[in-house]
C-alpha positions as CSV (number, residue, x, y, z in Angstrom):
1,M,-17.1,16.7,2.2
2,K,-14.5,18.4,0.1
3,K,-11.1,19.3,1.3
4,T,-8.4,21.2,-0.5
5,L,-4.6,20.7,-0.2
6,A,-1.9,22.7,-1.8
7,I,1.7,21.5,-2.2
8,I,4.6,23.6,-3.4
9,L,7.5,21.4,-4.4
10,I,10.8,23.0,-3.4
11,V,13.9,21.3,-4.6
12,S,13.6,17.9,-2.9
13,F,11.0,18.3,-0.1
14,F,7.3,19.0,0.3
15,M,5.7,22.0,2.0
16,L,2.1,20.9,2.8
17,I,-0.5,23.6,3.2
18,D,-4.1,23.1,4.1
19,N,-5.4,26.4,2.9
20,N,-8.5,27.3,1.0
21,T,-6.9,30.4,-0.6
22,Y,-5.3,27.9,-3.0
23,A,-8.6,26.3,-3.9
24,N,-9.7,26.3,-7.6
25,L,-6.3,27.6,-8.8
26,L,-7.4,27.7,-12.4
27,E,-10.4,29.9,-11.6
28,Q,-8.3,32.4,-9.6
29,K,-6.8,35.5,-11.2
30,L,-3.5,35.4,-9.5
31,D,-1.3,38.4,-10.3
32,E,2.0,37.8,-12.1
33,S,4.1,38.6,-9.1
34,T,2.3,36.0,-7.0
35,L,2.6,33.4,-9.7
36,K,6.3,34.0,-10.1
37,E,6.9,34.1,-6.4
38,L,5.3,30.6,-6.1
39,L,6.7,29.0,-9.2
40,N,10.3,30.3,-9.1
41,R,10.6,28.0,-6.0
42,G,9.5,25.0,-7.9
43,E,6.3,23.4,-9.1
44,L,2.9,24.2,-7.7
45,I,0.5,21.4,-7.1
46,H,-3.0,21.7,-5.7
47,L,-5.0,18.7,-4.6
48,E,-8.8,18.4,-4.0
49,E,-10.2,15.6,-2.0
50,E,-13.8,14.5,-1.6
51,N,-15.0,12.0,1.1
52,G,-11.4,11.1,1.8
53,K,-10.5,10.4,-1.8
54,L,-8.5,12.3,-4.3
55,K,-10.8,14.1,-6.8
56,N,-8.8,16.7,-8.7
57,I,-5.1,17.6,-9.3
58,D,-4.0,21.1,-10.5
59,Y,-0.3,21.4,-11.5
60,A,1.5,24.5,-12.7
61,I,5.0,25.1,-14.0
62,I,6.9,28.0,-15.7
63,I,8.1,27.4,-19.3
64,D,10.8,29.8,-20.6
65,V,9.4,30.4,-24.0
66,P,6.3,32.5,-25.3
67,L,2.8,31.1,-25.2
68,D,2.6,30.3,-28.9
69,K,5.5,27.9,-28.8
70,V,4.0,26.0,-25.9
71,W,0.7,25.9,-27.6
72,Q,2.3,24.4,-30.7
73,V,3.9,21.6,-28.7
74,I,0.7,20.7,-26.7
75,T,-1.5,20.7,-29.8
76,D,1.0,18.6,-31.8
77,F,-0.9,15.5,-30.7
78,E,0.3,13.0,-33.3
79,N,3.9,13.6,-32.3
80,Y,3.3,12.9,-28.6
81,P,5.0,9.5,-28.8
82,D,8.2,11.3,-29.9
83,F,8.7,13.2,-26.6
84,I,6.2,12.1,-23.9
85,P,7.4,9.0,-22.1
86,G,5.1,6.0,-22.2
87,Q,2.9,7.5,-25.0
88,K,2.6,4.7,-27.5
89,V,-0.2,5.9,-29.7
90,C,-1.7,9.4,-30.3
91,K,-3.8,9.8,-33.5
92,I,-6.3,12.4,-34.6
93,I,-9.4,10.5,-35.8
94,N,-11.7,13.5,-36.3
95,K,-11.3,17.3,-36.6
96,Q,-14.1,19.8,-36.9
97,G,-13.4,23.5,-36.4
98,N,-11.6,24.0,-33.1
99,E,-12.5,20.5,-31.9
100,M,-10.3,17.3,-32.2
101,I,-11.0,13.7,-31.3
102,V,-7.7,12.0,-30.4
103,E,-7.2,8.3,-29.9
104,S,-4.4,7.5,-27.4
105,A,-2.6,4.5,-25.8
106,V,-0.3,5.1,-22.8
107,E,2.0,2.5,-21.1
108,F,3.0,2.9,-17.5
109,K,4.6,0.9,-14.7
110,F,3.5,1.0,-11.1
111,M,5.5,-1.0,-8.5
112,G,7.0,-3.1,-11.3
113,V,3.6,-3.9,-12.8
114,G,3.2,-2.7,-16.4
115,S,-0.1,-1.7,-17.9
116,T,-1.4,0.0,-21.1
117,V,-4.4,2.3,-21.0
118,S,-6.3,3.2,-24.2
119,Y,-8.8,6.0,-24.4
120,T,-10.4,8.6,-26.7
121,T,-10.4,12.3,-25.9
122,K,-12.0,15.3,-27.3
123,Y,-9.9,18.5,-27.2
124,I,-11.5,21.9,-27.6
125,L,-9.0,24.5,-28.6
126,Q,-9.9,27.9,-27.1
127,K,-6.6,29.6,-26.9
128,P,-5.3,30.3,-24.2
129,E,-7.2,27.3,-22.9
130,L,-7.3,23.7,-24.1
131,I,-10.3,22.0,-22.7
132,I,-10.3,18.2,-22.4
133,F,-13.4,16.0,-22.6
134,D,-13.8,12.3,-21.8
135,T,-15.8,11.0,-24.8
136,K,-17.2,8.0,-22.9
137,K,-18.5,10.2,-20.0
138,N,-19.2,13.1,-22.3
139,R,-18.0,15.7,-19.9
140,E,-15.0,17.9,-19.2
141,T,-12.3,16.1,-17.2
142,G,-9.5,18.6,-17.4
143,R,-7.8,21.5,-19.2
144,Y,-4.6,23.4,-19.9
145,K,-4.5,27.1,-19.2
146,F,-1.7,29.4,-20.4
147,I,-0.8,32.7,-18.6
148,P,1.9,34.9,-20.2
149,I,4.4,36.5,-17.9
150,D,7.5,38.7,-18.3
151,E,5.9,40.7,-21.1
152,G,5.1,37.5,-23.0
153,K,8.6,36.0,-23.0
154,R,7.6,33.2,-20.7
155,V,4.4,31.4,-19.8
156,V,2.8,29.7,-16.7
157,L,1.2,26.5,-17.8
158,F,-1.6,25.1,-15.7
159,R,-2.9,21.5,-16.0
160,S,-6.1,20.5,-14.3
161,K,-7.0,16.8,-14.2
162,E,-9.9,14.9,-12.7
163,V,-8.9,11.7,-11.1
164,D,-10.4,8.8,-13.0
165,R,-10.2,5.5,-11.2
166,D,-11.9,3.6,-14.1
167,N,-8.7,3.8,-16.1
168,F,-7.0,1.3,-13.8
169,T,-7.8,-2.4,-13.8
170,G,-6.3,-5.8,-12.8
171,V,-3.3,-5.9,-10.6
172,V,-2.9,-2.1,-10.5
173,K,-6.4,-1.6,-9.2
174,I,-5.8,-4.3,-6.5
175,L,-2.6,-2.5,-5.4
176,I,-4.5,0.8,-5.1
177,N,-7.3,-0.8,-3.1
178,N,-4.8,-2.4,-0.7
179,K,-2.5,0.6,-0.4
180,P,-4.7,3.7,-1.0
181,E,-1.8,6.0,0.2
182,M,-0.1,5.1,-3.1
183,E,-2.9,6.7,-5.2
184,F,-1.4,10.2,-5.0
185,S,1.9,9.0,-6.5
186,L,0.2,7.0,-9.2
187,Y,-1.7,10.0,-10.5
188,L,0.8,12.7,-9.9
189,S,3.9,11.0,-11.3
190,P,2.6,10.7,-14.9
191,L,1.3,14.3,-14.8
192,R,4.7,15.6,-13.7
193,I,6.5,13.6,-16.3
194,N,4.2,14.8,-19.1
195,M,4.4,18.5,-18.1
196,K,8.2,18.3,-17.8
197,A,8.3,16.7,-21.3
198,I,6.2,19.5,-22.7
199,K,8.5,22.1,-21.0
200,E,11.7,20.5,-22.4
201,R,10.2,20.1,-25.9
202,A,9.0,23.7,-26.0
203,E,12.3,25.2,-24.7
204,R,14.3,23.1,-27.1
205,S,12.3,24.3,-30.1
């Protein structure tokens, strides 16, 4: 059974909403005023659960530069280690047309336990969307979506991500199994860090 939860982060506290009107945020055509009303208060996070487990996370943030600048930052894969915390390796190993195969290694810490995850991703560049494929599972596992606002001067950046428990092994996996309530933080924290790093890089440029 699927369940949807939406969270608006406002300053330092959570407002939790169990409301299907927020379901499938990336598929909805929210008007500009609605997006701005939501996001001017903070970050917008939408969670989807299935059978009591976290399945998908949607995250949205406003970036105060035009779409093209944000697109340049996000597609500058090989420079990710320069501005995304924990990104150790990011290398384009194949490029054909609007498709890129990128090899990555990311280091993270969870409750004091360090771990490095290596993976290969296919990106399909279909501006204003960047589609993300898991090359092992050969299916879409997420995407970025760009929505210009304020006559193109700013952009709402959406990031949709499928939860992949296969990425975590060893001690981290044991911790999650013993304390499943920590799973939300484990997946959300890196996502927020990456999106904020993209925002800072784009606005500095």
